[in-house]
FIVORO-881981 format. One line per 2 residues: number of its first residue (from 0); their letters; for each residue x, y, z of N, C-alpha, C, O. Coordinates in Angstrom, 2 decimals. Layout:
BEGIN
NUM) A) X Y Z X Y Z X Y Z X Y Z | ...
END
This chain:
BEGIN
0) XX) 12.64 -7.25 13.97 12.48 -7.16 12.35 11.93 -8.22 11.83 10.89 -8.15 11.18 | 12.51 -9.24 12.04 12.03 -10.45 11.31 10.83 -11.02 11.86 10.49 -12.06 11.31
2) XX) 10.04 -10.59 12.88 8.72 -11.02 13.27 7.78 -10.15 12.34 6.73 -10.50 11.80 | 8.49 -8.77 12.31 7.46 -7.91 11.72 7.37 -8.26 10.37 6.33 -7.90 9.84
4) XX) 8.22 -8.91 9.61 8.38 -9.35 8.12 7.19 -10.41 8.17 6.25 -10.48 7.38 | 7.44 -11.23 9.27 6.46 -12.67 9.01 4.73 -12.06 9.17 3.65 -12.36 8.65
6) XX) 5.12 -11.25 10.00 3.71 -10.73 10.18 2.81 -10.33 8.90 1.75 -10.84 8.55 | 3.69 -9.03 8.16 3.30 -8.53 7.22 2.78 -9.46 6.18 1.68 -9.34 5.63
8) XX) 3.87 -10.62 5.91 3.57 -11.58 4.58 2.39 -12.36 5.40 1.44 -12.55 4.64 | 2.20 -12.75 6.42 1.13 -13.84 6.93 -0.25 -13.19 6.90 -1.30 -13.82 6.77
10) XX) -0.15 -11.87 7.05 -2.09 -11.27 7.14 -1.74 -11.20 5.72 -2.37 -12.00 5.04 | -0.90 -10.46 5.09 -1.58 -10.47 3.53 -2.00 -11.83 2.61 -2.89 -11.95 1.76
12) XX) -1.06 -12.74 3.10 -1.07 -13.95 2.11 -2.62 -14.57 2.77 -3.45 -15.12 2.05 | -2.77 -14.38 4.03 -3.70 -15.19 4.79 -4.90 -14.30 4.18 -5.60 -14.83 3.32
14) XX) -5.15 -13.15 4.52 -6.18 -12.17 3.43 -6.87 -12.77 2.18 -8.04 -13.01 1.86 | -5.45 -12.93 1.49 -6.14 -13.28 0.35 -6.76 -14.40 0.18 -7.82 -14.47 -0.44
16) XX) -6.11 -15.49 0.77 -6.31 -16.88 0.90 -7.84 -17.39 1.46 -8.31 -18.52 1.34 | -8.42 -16.29 2.05 -9.66 -16.33 2.95 -10.71 -16.43 1.55 -11.86 -16.86 1.68
18) XX) -10.24 -16.05 0.41 -11.13 -15.69 -0.85 -11.61 -17.23 -1.53 -12.59 -17.34 -2.27 | -10.77 -18.30 -1.14 -10.88 -19.41 -1.17 -11.92 -20.00 -0.62 -12.71 -20.74 -1.21
20) XX) -11.97 -19.59 0.83 -12.66 -20.65 1.95 -14.13 -19.62 1.81 -15.16 -20.10 1.35 | -14.08 -18.63 2.13 -15.51 -17.62 2.40 -15.31 -16.70 1.38 -14.30 -16.35 0.78
22) XX) -17.08 -16.23 1.29 -17.21 -15.32 0.29 -17.55 -13.96 0.99 -18.63 -13.76 1.54 | -16.46 -12.94 0.92 -16.56 -11.57 1.42 -17.42 -10.77 1.51 -17.18 -9.92 0.65
24) XX) -18.42 -10.48 2.12 -19.14 -9.40 1.57 -19.15 -8.05 0.77 -18.72 -7.13 1.46 | -19.44 -7.78 -0.23 -18.77 -6.42 -0.78 -18.93 -4.93 0.36 -18.03 -4.09 0.46
26) XX) -19.79 -4.89 0.88 -19.96 -3.86 1.93 -18.99 -4.01 2.72 -18.36 -2.99 3.00 | -18.57 -5.34 3.35 -17.49 -5.07 4.37 -15.98 -4.92 3.80 -15.05 -4.42 4.45
28) XX) -15.89 -5.41 2.57 -14.65 -4.89 2.06 -14.77 -3.44 1.58 -13.69 -2.96 1.25 | -16.15 -2.36 1.41 -15.77 -1.38 1.03 -15.52 -0.67 2.49 -15.11 0.49 2.41
30) XX) -15.69 -1.17 3.75 -15.82 -0.59 4.49 -14.35 -0.57 5.02 -13.87 0.52 5.35 | -13.54 -1.84 5.12 -12.30 -2.10 5.05 -11.73 -0.92 4.28 -11.11 -0.04 4.87
32) XX) -11.92 -0.91 3.07 -10.97 0.01 2.14 -11.10 1.67 2.41 -10.32 2.51 1.95 | -12.41 1.98 3.36 -12.55 3.25 3.26 -11.58 3.62 4.76 -10.95 4.66 4.97
34) XX) -11.73 2.28 5.76 -10.87 2.58 6.80 -9.18 2.76 6.60 -8.53 3.54 7.30 | -8.62 1.97 5.60 -7.63 1.99 5.25 -7.34 3.19 4.28 -6.18 3.58 4.31
36) XX) -8.18 3.85 3.42 -8.06 4.92 2.78 -7.45 5.75 3.70 -6.28 6.13 3.78 | -8.79 6.05 4.60 -8.33 7.04 5.66 -7.12 7.13 6.33 -6.60 8.22 6.56
38) XX) -6.47 5.73 6.78 -5.41 5.57 7.56 -4.22 6.11 6.76 -3.45 6.90 7.30 | -4.01 5.60 5.12 -3.18 5.88 4.59 -2.83 7.31 4.31 -1.66 7.68 4.20
40) XX) -4.06 8.25 4.16 -4.27 9.64 3.77 -3.64 10.59 4.87 -2.90 11.57 4.77 | -4.42 9.65 6.44 -3.74 10.33 7.53 -2.42 10.42 7.95 -2.09 11.24 8.81
42) XX) -1.46 9.49 7.31 -0.30 8.96 7.75 0.51 9.92 6.50 1.67 10.25 6.75 | -0.06 10.33 5.24 0.68 10.94 5.00 0.87 12.40 4.99 1.76 13.13 4.55
44) XX) -0.39 12.61 5.68 -0.51 14.41 6.15 0.11 14.49 7.25 0.87 15.45 7.38 | 0.00 13.58 8.29 0.77 14.01 9.79 2.04 13.57 9.72 2.77 14.25 10.45
46) XX) 2.75 12.51 9.01 3.90 11.97 9.06 4.60 12.35 7.93 5.44 13.23 8.02 | 4.31 11.68 6.68 5.40 11.70 5.59 5.39 13.08 4.94 6.48 13.35 4.42
48) XX) 4.54 13.95 4.84 4.62 15.47 4.31 5.39 15.99 4.88 6.22 16.52 4.14 | 5.63 16.18 6.35 6.02 16.96 7.15 7.73 16.43 7.01 8.69 17.20 7.09
50) XX) 7.81 14.91 6.79 9.17 14.82 7.04 9.78 14.98 5.30 10.85 15.47 4.95 | 9.16 14.63 4.80 9.60 15.18 3.01 10.13 16.28 3.03 11.31 16.41 2.71
52) XX) 9.18 17.56 3.51 9.63 18.96 3.10 10.67 19.09 3.90 11.52 19.83 3.42 | 11.01 18.51 5.25 11.95 18.82 6.21 13.28 18.40 5.25 14.14 19.26 5.02
54) XX) 13.38 17.27 4.80 14.50 16.75 3.87 14.97 17.39 3.08 16.11 17.85 3.06 | 13.52 17.59 1.76 13.92 17.85 0.49 13.67 19.31 0.39 14.24 19.86 -0.55
56) XX) 12.93 20.07 1.16 12.58 21.43 1.24 11.63 21.58 0.06 10.74 20.78 -0.24 | 11.98 22.90 -0.67 10.99 23.31 -1.95 10.94 22.17 -2.89 10.01 22.08 -3.69
58) XX) 11.96 21.22 -2.83 11.95 20.48 -4.35 10.87 19.05 -3.84 10.36 18.22 -4.59 | 10.77 19.13 -2.54 9.90 17.83 -1.76 8.43 17.55 -2.67 7.92 16.44 -2.87
60) XX) 7.94 18.81 -3.14 6.75 18.57 -4.18 6.88 17.72 -5.11 6.19 16.73 -5.35 | 7.97 18.22 -5.74 8.34 17.57 -7.13 8.19 16.18 -7.29 7.69 15.56 -8.23
62) XX) 8.70 15.75 -6.18 8.71 13.82 -6.07 7.31 13.43 -5.25 6.91 12.27 -5.15 | 6.69 14.47 -4.75 5.36 13.77 -4.27 4.73 13.76 -5.49 4.14 12.73 -5.80
64) XX) 4.73 14.81 -6.35 3.69 14.67 -7.49 4.19 13.75 -8.50 3.46 13.28 -9.37 | 5.83 13.42 -8.37 6.11 12.27 -9.24 5.74 10.97 -8.75 5.15 10.29 -9.59
66) XX) 5.86 10.58 -7.95 4.80 9.55 -6.86 3.30 9.50 -7.50 2.79 8.42 -7.80 | 2.66 10.67 -7.68 1.15 10.58 -7.65 1.03 9.94 -8.74 0.40 8.89 -8.81
68) XX) 1.85 10.71 -10.10 1.63 10.53 -11.40 2.16 9.10 -11.68 1.52 8.45 -12.51 | 3.36 8.44 -11.05 3.64 7.29 -10.99 2.61 6.08 -10.70 2.56 4.95 -11.18
70) XX) 1.71 6.81 -9.64 0.69 5.58 -9.41 -0.33 5.60 -10.34 -1.06 4.61 -10.30 | -0.65 6.64 -11.37 -1.49 6.86 -12.21 -1.11 5.70 -13.23 -1.89 4.78 -13.51
72) XX) 0.29 5.84 -13.81 0.72 5.14 -14.89 0.68 3.62 -14.34 0.50 2.87 -15.30 | 0.78 2.90 -13.09 1.02 1.70 -12.79 -0.59 1.25 -13.07 -0.88 0.22 -13.69
74) XX) -1.55 2.14 -12.52 -2.77 1.60 -12.42 -3.37 1.13 -14.05 -4.26 0.33 -14.37 | -2.59 1.89 -14.75 -2.62 1.60 -16.29 -2.70 -0.23 -16.58 -3.36 -0.81 -17.44
76) XX) -1.90 -0.74 -15.67 -1.40 -2.09 -16.05 -1.93 -3.06 -14.73 -1.89 -4.29 -14.83 | -2.39 -2.45 -13.61 -2.90 -3.28 -12.47 -4.39 -2.84 -12.61 -5.11 -3.36 -11.75
78) XX) -4.96 -2.08 -13.43 -6.56 -1.69 -13.45 -7.00 -1.38 -11.97 -8.04 -1.88 -11.52 | -6.41 -0.76 -11.42 -7.23 -0.07 -10.19 -7.05 -1.23 -8.87 -7.58 -1.06 -7.77
80) XX) -6.39 -2.12 -9.15 -6.44 -3.31 -8.05 -6.22 -2.68 -6.59 -6.78 -3.14 -5.59 | -5.40 -1.65 -6.58 -5.00 -0.98 -5.33 -6.08 -0.55 -4.48 -5.96 -0.55 -3.26
82) XX) -7.19 -0.17 -5.09 -8.23 0.23 -4.24 -9.35 -0.46 -4.40 -10.48 0.01 -4.30 | -8.98 -2.03 -4.75 -10.27 -2.98 -4.48 -10.94 -3.15 -5.76 -12.01 -3.75 -5.72
84) XX) -10.57 -2.80 -6.75 -11.14 -3.14 -7.92 -10.82 -4.74 -8.53 -9.69 -5.23 -8.55 | -11.85 -5.30 -8.92 -11.86 -6.82 -9.54 -12.40 -6.70 -11.08 -13.49 -6.14 -11.06
86) XX) -12.15 -6.91 -11.90 -12.15 -6.80 -12.93 -12.54 -8.13 -13.70 -11.53 -8.77 -14.00 | -13.85 -8.76 -14.13 -14.08 -10.04 -14.07 -13.98 -10.54 -15.53 -14.39 -11.61 -15.95
88) XX) -13.19 -9.33 -16.39 -13.24 -9.92 -17.72 -11.43 -9.75 -18.08 -11.03 -9.59 -19.23 | -10.68 -9.81 -17.15 -9.45 -9.63 -17.29 -8.82 -11.15 -18.00 -9.12 -12.26 -17.58
90) XX) -7.99 -10.92 -19.03 -7.45 -12.48 -19.65 -6.20 -12.87 -18.99 -5.59 -11.94 -18.46 | -5.65 -14.13 -18.89 -4.37 -14.49 -18.25 -3.51 -13.64 -18.85 -2.52 -13.76 -18.14
92) XX) -3.26 -12.89 -19.65 -2.04 -11.96 -20.39 -1.98 -11.16 -19.51 -0.82 -10.79 -19.34 | -3.12 -10.43 -18.47 -3.32 -9.22 -17.47 -2.54 -9.75 -16.30 -1.79 -8.96 -15.73
94) XX) -2.59 -10.65 -15.99 -1.71 -11.13 -14.53 -0.30 -10.89 -14.63 0.21 -10.54 -13.56 | 0.40 -10.97 -15.53 1.88 -10.62 -15.41 1.85 -9.11 -15.11 2.13 -8.74 -13.97
96) XX) 1.54 -8.24 -16.02 1.41 -7.09 -15.74 1.05 -6.19 -14.59 1.59 -5.16 -14.18 | -0.15 -6.95 -14.10 -0.87 -6.65 -13.25 0.25 -6.51 -12.02 0.59 -5.48 -11.42
98) XX) 0.73 -7.91 -11.83 1.61 -8.35 -10.72 3.13 -7.78 -10.68 3.90 -7.85 -9.71 | 3.41 -7.17 -12.00 5.15 -6.51 -11.65 4.34 -5.00 -11.25 5.00 -4.49 -10.34
100) XX) 3.36 -4.26 -11.54 2.40 -3.20 -10.99 2.45 -3.31 -9.63 3.21 -2.62 -8.97 | 1.72 -4.10 -9.17 1.49 -4.59 -7.73 2.83 -4.43 -7.08 3.05 -3.56 -6.24
102) XX) 3.69 -5.29 -7.50 5.04 -5.57 -6.79 5.53 -4.50 -6.27 5.65 -4.27 -5.07 | 5.98 -3.46 -7.63 6.43 -1.90 -7.46 5.96 -1.59 -6.34 6.68 -1.65 -5.35
104) XX) 4.71 -1.21 -6.28 3.89 -0.32 -5.56 4.14 -1.02 -4.14 4.47 -0.28 -3.21 | 4.03 -2.29 -3.92 4.30 -3.02 -2.47 5.80 -2.87 -2.18 6.26 -2.73 -1.05
106) XX) 6.40 -2.90 -3.10 8.28 -2.67 -2.55 8.50 -1.18 -2.16 9.22 -0.84 -1.23 | 7.89 -0.42 -2.87 8.09 1.00 -2.69 7.68 1.37 -0.97 8.39 1.88 -0.10
108) XX) 6.31 0.92 -0.90 5.51 0.98 0.28 6.62 0.98 1.58 7.06 1.80 2.40 | 6.83 -0.65 1.19 7.76 -1.59 2.38 8.93 -0.60 2.68 9.04 -0.21 3.84
110) XX) 9.94 -0.11 1.59 10.99 0.42 2.03 10.70 1.76 2.70 11.61 2.22 3.40 | 9.44 2.52 2.55 9.35 3.69 3.35 8.85 3.33 4.56 9.06 4.24 5.36
112) XX) 8.13 2.17 5.18 7.82 2.22 6.07 9.22 1.52 7.36 8.96 1.61 8.57 | 10.31 1.02 6.98 11.46 1.12 7.77 12.75 1.99 7.57 13.80 1.70 8.13
114) XX) 12.58 3.25 6.60 13.42 4.51 6.40 13.18 5.11 7.12 12.00 5.35 7.36 | 14.37 5.74 7.96 13.84 7.27 8.75 15.00 8.13 8.30 16.11 7.88 8.75
116) XX) 14.83 9.14 7.45 15.92 10.18 7.11 16.63 10.89 8.50 15.92 11.45 9.34 | 17.94 10.83 8.62 18.17 11.28 9.81 18.62 10.55 10.86 19.57 10.79 11.61
118) XX) 17.44 9.09 10.84 17.73 8.54 12.23 17.94 7.07 11.81 18.29 6.67 10.70 | 17.67 6.40 12.83 18.39 5.03 13.01 17.36 4.11 12.00 16.23 3.76 12.33
120) XX) 17.99 3.81 10.73 17.32 3.01 9.69 16.62 1.75 10.22 15.78 1.28 9.45 | 16.77 1.18 11.24 16.23 -0.27 11.51 15.02 -0.20 12.35 14.32 -1.15 12.69
122) XX) 14.79 1.52 12.74 13.37 1.81 13.18 12.10 1.53 12.49 12.19 1.77 11.29 | 11.05 1.13 12.83 9.94 1.10 12.02 8.86 2.15 12.04 8.25 2.29 13.10
124) XX) 8.59 2.81 11.14 7.55 3.86 11.41 5.91 3.08 11.71 5.19 2.58 10.85 | 5.65 3.18 13.13 4.72 2.05 13.24 3.37 2.20 12.31 2.80 1.34 11.65
126) XX) 3.03 3.72 12.49 1.62 4.05 11.92 1.59 3.85 10.38 0.52 3.57 9.84 | 2.82 4.01 9.62 2.84 3.51 8.13 2.90 2.41 8.05 2.59 2.01 6.93
128) XX) 3.40 1.06 9.27 3.44 -0.24 9.15 1.94 -1.06 8.98 1.59 -1.73 8.01 | 1.17 -0.79 10.22 0.06 -0.69 10.14 -1.12 -0.15 9.17 -2.28 -0.56 9.17
130) XX) -0.67 0.67 8.48 -1.68 1.55 7.32 -1.31 0.23 6.04 -2.16 -0.37 5.39 | 0.23 0.03 5.94 0.34 -0.55 4.83 -0.33 -2.20 4.95 -0.87 -2.68 3.95
132) XX) -0.25 -2.90 6.06 -0.85 -4.19 6.33 -2.02 -4.12 6.03 -2.47 -4.98 5.27 | -2.82 -3.14 6.52 -4.16 -3.21 6.50 -4.64 -3.08 5.17 -5.59 -3.73 4.75
134) XX) -3.92 -2.13 4.40 -4.09 -1.81 3.00 -4.00 -3.08 2.22 -4.85 -3.60 1.50 | -2.78 -3.45 2.53 -2.74 -5.17 1.58 -3.58 -5.80 1.54 -3.90 -6.12 0.39
136) XX) -4.30 -6.25 2.49 -4.88 -7.21 2.80 -6.39 -7.01 1.94 -6.77 -8.04 1.38 | -7.21 -5.89 1.81 -8.13 -5.84 0.39 -7.54 -6.05 -0.67 -8.30 -6.61 -1.46
138) XX) -6.26 -5.83 -1.19 -5.69 -5.69 -2.18 -5.52 -7.11 -2.59 -5.75 -7.57 -3.71 | -5.04 -7.82 -1.45 -4.67 -9.50 -1.59 -6.41 -10.30 -1.67 -6.63 -11.49 -1.85
140) XX) -7.06 -9.60 -1.54 -8.54 -10.25 -2.12 -9.02 -10.12 -2.72 -9.84 -10.95 -3.11 | -8.83 -8.63 -3.40 -8.77 -8.52 -4.98 -8.18 -9.14 -5.60 -8.84 -9.69 -6.48
142) XX) -6.84 -9.43 -5.61 -6.01 -10.11 -6.40 -6.45 -11.58 -6.44 -6.39 -12.17 -7.51 | -6.96 -12.33 -5.13 -7.13 -13.57 -5.12 -8.21 -13.62 -6.07 -8.12 -14.25 -7.13
144) XX) -9.44 -12.84 -5.65 -10.85 -12.77 -6.60 -10.32 -12.88 -7.79 -10.81 -13.90 -8.28 | -9.47 -12.33 -8.65 -9.21 -12.28 -9.70 -8.52 -13.62 -10.54 -8.73 -14.07 -11.67
146) XX) -7.70 -13.99 -9.56 -6.58 -15.15 -9.85 -7.65 -16.48 -9.90 -7.22 -17.50 -10.43 | -9.16 -16.47 -9.29 -9.49 -17.70 -8.74 -10.32 -17.42 -10.29 -10.29 -18.44 -10.98
148) XX) -10.68 -16.82 -10.63 -11.34 -16.88 -12.37 -10.75 -17.20 -13.15 -11.01 -18.14 -13.91 | -9.51 -16.26 -13.16 -8.77 -16.49 -14.34 -7.75 -18.25 -14.36 -7.14 -18.82 -15.27
150) XX) -7.93 -18.51 -13.23 -7.26 -20.03 -12.91 -8.21 -20.59 -12.15 -7.87 -20.59 -10.96 | -9.56 -21.20 -12.39 -10.46 -21.72 -11.82 -10.12 -22.78 -10.81 -10.60 -22.77 -9.68
152) XX) -9.33 -23.63 -11.21 -8.98 -24.99 -11.22 -7.22 -25.55 -10.63 -6.70 -26.62 -10.30 | -6.76 -24.06 -10.74 -5.22 -24.35 -10.67 -4.61 -23.25 -9.40 -4.50 -22.02 -9.34
154) XX) -4.30 -24.40 -8.45 -4.23 -23.42 -6.96 -2.97 -23.11 -7.19 -2.59 -22.23 -6.41 | -2.06 -23.51 -8.01 -0.36 -22.85 -7.72 -0.50 -21.75 -8.73 0.42 -20.94 -8.72
156) XX) -1.34 -21.57 -9.50 -1.19 -20.40 -10.17 -1.91 -19.33 -9.86 -1.88 -18.25 -10.46 | -3.00 -19.78 -8.34 -3.20 -18.93 -7.32 -2.27 -18.51 -6.26 -1.88 -17.38 -5.93
158) XX) -2.07 -19.37 -5.93 -1.41 -19.30 -4.82 0.46 -18.38 -5.05 1.04 -17.60 -4.31 | 0.83 -18.94 -6.34 2.22 -18.26 -6.37 2.36 -16.52 -6.73 3.31 -15.85 -6.32
160) XX) 1.29 -16.00 -7.51 1.38 -14.46 -7.62 0.83 -13.95 -6.09 1.12 -12.78 -5.85 | 0.20 -14.54 -5.21 -0.44 -14.25 -3.91 1.02 -14.02 -3.23 1.43 -12.92 -2.84
162) XX) 1.61 -15.04 -3.17 3.03 -15.07 -2.26 4.01 -14.13 -2.59 4.79 -13.63 -1.78 | 3.94 -13.86 -4.10 4.93 -12.77 -4.43 4.18 -11.55 -3.94 4.73 -10.89 -3.06
164) XX) 3.44 -11.31 -4.24 2.78 -9.87 -3.75 2.94 -9.88 -2.52 3.39 -8.85 -2.01 | 2.62 -11.13 -1.59 2.81 -10.81 -0.24 4.35 -10.54 0.27 4.67 -9.80 1.20
166) XX) 5.17 -11.25 -0.50 6.62 -10.87 0.13 7.28 -9.46 -0.44 8.42 -9.12 -0.13 | 6.48 -8.75 -1.24 7.03 -7.60 -1.65 7.76 -6.42 -0.38 8.90 -6.03 -0.17
168) XX) 6.24 -6.12 0.34 6.50 -5.44 1.49 7.36 -5.42 2.57 7.91 -4.48 3.14 | 7.40 -6.81 2.79 8.53 -7.25 3.55 10.15 -7.28 3.19 11.12 -7.03 3.90
170) XX) 10.02 -7.77 1.52 11.46 -7.24 0.97 11.68 -5.62 0.82 12.72 -5.00 1.04 | 10.94 -5.33 0.57 11.07 -3.30 0.63 11.45 -3.04 1.98 12.44 -2.32 2.06
172) XX) 10.83 -3.52 3.42 11.01 -3.31 4.96 12.63 -3.52 4.82 13.41 -2.62 5.14 | 12.98 -4.56 4.41 14.34 -5.24 4.38 15.40 -4.40 3.75 16.54 -4.28 4.21
174) XX) 14.97 -3.86 2.72 15.92 -3.08 1.85 15.83 -1.71 2.58 16.82 -0.99 2.67 | 14.60 -1.34 3.11 14.76 0.13 3.81 15.69 0.17 5.12 16.38 1.11 5.52
176) XX) 15.55 -1.01 5.64 16.24 -1.16 7.03 17.39 -1.45 6.94 18.02 -1.57 7.99 | 18.13 -1.68 5.58 19.46 -2.00 5.62 20.03 -0.23 4.64 21.23 0.05 4.63
178) XX) 19.42 0.32 4.24 19.49 1.44 3.24 20.53 2.21 3.44 21.09 2.90 2.59 | 21.02 2.03 5.45 21.83 3.04 5.96 23.12 2.91 5.05 23.97 3.80 4.94
180) XX) 23.15 1.54 4.35 24.74 1.29 3.73 24.75 1.82 2.60 25.81 1.62 2.01 | 23.74 2.63 1.85 23.64 3.62 0.93 23.93 5.07 1.35 23.88 5.99 0.54
182) XX) 24.23 5.24 2.64 24.36 6.88 2.98 25.78 7.09 2.85 26.33 8.16 2.58 | 26.26 6.12 3.06 27.97 6.56 2.42 28.02 6.42 1.44 29.22 6.27 1.21
184) XX) 27.25 6.32 0.15 27.53 6.48 -1.06 27.32 8.04 -1.63 26.68 8.88 -0.98 | 27.90 8.31 -2.84 27.53 9.91 -3.35 25.91 9.42 -3.41 25.35 8.38 -3.76
186) XX) 25.52 10.57 -2.94 23.79 11.08 -3.12 22.88 9.92 -2.68 21.68 9.84 -2.92 | 23.72 8.88 -1.89 22.53 7.97 -1.05 21.66 8.60 -0.19 20.54 8.11 -0.05
188) XX) 22.00 9.68 0.46 21.00 10.03 1.19 19.61 10.52 0.53 18.46 10.17 0.79 | 20.09 11.45 -0.42 19.18 12.24 -1.23 18.18 11.11 -1.96 17.00 11.30 -2.27
190) XX) 18.91 9.97 -2.13 18.04 9.08 -2.90 17.21 8.32 -2.31 16.29 7.77 -2.91 | 17.46 8.20 -0.91 16.85 7.68 -0.24 15.37 8.61 0.35 14.28 8.09 0.58
192) XX) 15.64 9.76 0.46 14.52 11.04 0.94 13.69 10.82 -0.42 12.47 10.69 -0.32 | 14.29 10.76 -1.65 13.28 10.80 -2.83 12.42 9.82 -3.04 11.38 10.00 -3.67
194) XX) 12.80 8.53 -2.48 11.88 7.21 -2.29 10.74 7.62 -1.44 9.60 7.34 -1.80 | 10.95 8.24 -0.38 10.11 8.66 0.74 9.07 9.70 0.02 7.86 9.49 -0.03
196) XX) 9.72 10.88 -0.55 8.91 11.68 -1.20 7.96 10.88 -2.42 6.74 11.02 -2.42 | 8.57 10.15 -3.31 7.95 9.30 -4.28 6.30 8.28 -3.58 5.14 8.12 -3.98
198) XX) 6.97 7.89 -2.58 5.89 6.95 -1.84 4.52 8.07 -1.51 3.38 8.06 -1.97 | 5.26 9.12 -0.37 4.14 9.92 -0.28 2.85 10.23 -1.06 1.67 10.22 -0.71
200) XX) 3.55 10.56 -2.45 2.66 10.81 -3.60 2.05 9.54 -3.97 0.93 9.56 -4.48 | 2.64 8.46 -3.78 1.55 7.07 -4.31 0.48 7.00 -3.10 -0.74 6.94 -3.27
202) XX) 1.05 7.02 -2.05 -0.18 6.86 -0.80 -1.56 8.29 -1.05 -2.77 8.09 -0.91 | -1.09 9.30 -1.33 -2.00 10.16 -1.47 -2.64 9.79 -2.48 -3.82 9.64 -2.17
204) XX) -2.39 9.47 -3.90 -3.20 9.05 -4.96 -3.94 7.75 -4.29 -5.11 7.92 -3.98 | -3.63 7.05 -4.16 -4.41 5.94 -3.49 -5.36 6.06 -2.62 -6.53 5.77 -2.88
206) XX) -4.97 6.46 -1.59 -6.19 6.97 -0.42 -7.43 8.09 -0.75 -8.55 8.02 -0.23 | -7.04 9.03 -1.63 -8.28 9.91 -1.78 -9.19 9.06 -3.22 -10.33 9.27 -3.64
208) XX) -8.35 8.26 -3.59 -9.22 7.36 -4.73 -10.23 6.74 -3.94 -11.46 6.81 -4.03 | -9.35 6.01 -3.00 -10.02 4.87 -2.10 -11.68 5.97 -1.54 -12.87 5.78 -1.82
210) XX) -11.17 6.82 -0.89 -12.14 7.80 -0.07 -13.17 8.59 -1.27 -14.13 9.30 -0.97 | -12.84 8.35 -2.32 -14.06 8.98 -3.16 -15.10 7.99 -3.68 -16.30 8.24 -3.78
212) XX) -14.57 6.94 -3.97 -14.78 6.02 -4.42 -15.64 4.96 -3.75 -16.28 4.13 -4.40 | -15.64 5.02 -2.63 -16.08 4.58 -1.36 -17.77 5.21 -1.17 -18.77 4.78 -0.60
214) XX) -17.48 6.30 -1.87 -18.70 6.96 -1.40 -20.04 6.74 -2.78 -19.74 6.97 -3.95 | -21.06 6.41 -2.48 -21.92 5.92 -3.74 -23.03 7.21 -3.90 -23.72 7.81 -3.08
216) XX) -22.83 7.32 -5.45 -23.48 8.87 -5.44 -23.43 10.03 -4.93 -24.23 10.96 -5.08 | -22.12 9.96 -4.08 -21.80 11.16 -3.20 -23.06 11.37 -2.08 -23.39 12.45 -1.58
218) XX) -23.59 10.24 -1.86 -24.41 10.21 -0.99 -23.90 10.42 0.72 -22.80 9.86 0.82 | -24.24 10.93 1.88 -23.63 10.66 3.01 -24.19 9.48 3.73 -25.40 9.24 3.85
220) XX) -23.12 8.68 4.25 -22.97 7.40 4.74 -22.61 7.27 6.10 -21.41 7.07 6.26 | -23.29 7.32 7.12 -23.24 7.52 8.28 -21.73 6.68 8.74 -20.63 7.13 9.06
222) XX) -22.17 5.46 8.62 -21.32 3.92 9.16 -20.00 4.39 8.35 -18.91 4.14 8.85 | -20.07 5.04 7.11 -18.84 5.05 6.29 -18.07 6.12 7.00 -16.92 5.88 7.36
224) XX) -18.74 7.57 7.29 -17.97 8.50 7.84 -17.26 7.84 9.11 -16.08 7.90 9.46 | -18.49 7.13 9.75 -17.80 6.96 11.41 -16.47 6.38 11.07 -15.46 6.82 11.62
226) XX) -16.40 5.30 10.09 -15.19 4.31 10.12 -13.89 4.96 9.43 -12.79 4.44 9.63 | -14.04 6.24 8.54 -13.11 6.84 8.09 -12.62 8.24 9.33 -11.54 8.82 9.31
228) XX) -13.55 8.46 10.14 -13.34 9.50 11.21 -12.26 8.51 11.92 -11.10 8.91 12.05 | -12.70 6.98 12.45 -11.85 6.72 13.11 -10.59 6.14 12.61 -9.67 6.12 13.43
230) XX) -10.35 5.61 11.32 -9.38 5.70 10.73 -8.04 6.88 11.45 -7.08 6.69 12.20 | -8.60 8.12 10.71 -7.78 9.45 11.13 -7.46 9.56 12.28 -6.29 9.85 12.55
232) XX) -8.62 9.30 13.51 -8.28 9.52 14.81 -7.40 8.35 15.46 -7.17 8.41 16.66 | -6.93 7.33 14.75 -6.38 6.13 15.34 -4.93 6.53 14.85 -3.93 6.27 15.52
234) XX) -4.87 7.28 13.49 -3.38 7.63 13.30 -3.11 8.76 13.76 -1.95 9.07 13.48 | -3.79 9.74 14.50 -3.26 10.65 15.02 -2.77 10.12 16.74 -1.80 10.59 17.32
236) XX) -3.54 9.26 17.21 -3.02 8.27 18.45 -1.76 7.95 18.06 -0.86 8.61 18.57 | -1.49 7.14 17.32 -0.34 6.55 16.93 0.63 7.21 16.44 1.67 6.57 16.27
238) XX) 0.61 8.55 16.08 1.47 9.19 15.43 1.88 10.54 16.56 2.95 10.84 17.09 | 0.74 11.07 16.61 1.21 12.34 17.28 1.47 11.83 19.03 1.86 12.64 19.86
END
């Protein structure tokens, strides 16, 4: 598990740090976002939704919707950085709100990666792990693009928020992996099932937003279609 924490942290931090070294073409970033959007949507449909309904029955939809609308609220503070938006007019006062929103988003997703209702809590959902890892890299790139503009000559103000964001998913994984301790508490199992439902709603919102926004003027784009299809097929291969 420790190796998985380090891989997730390093990949996300390094992805954001590349902004200080090279210029990433917008088209390449859009394709990466489309690929990760397809991964997350497929993971939600093939893996998380069946799991949530199996554990929460008819009430599952309530928590999925709660996660969906929670993500909408969080985006009022993050301004859509979760799907690659970089607003170059942001002020320094925006950074703390953005970081809190991104941290909560990342923490919840990390918890869903390593928690399995009714199973061994130390197991990792490999499909979701890969999806979250790849999804957080373009977020880190967008975050660093904003930080380098707001703090152009202050490396420490750029790297600390990036490091905090990179830490959140591993921290969520750690909490999820040790969530078995909560099972013995009153309502512990139910609380963890709810968390998975909320994360499912968050992923549905983010993935569908990414997929819709990556289409320019709703025109057919063969390369984007192949990228999205590959993401779905890869998810099927990993999960099924």
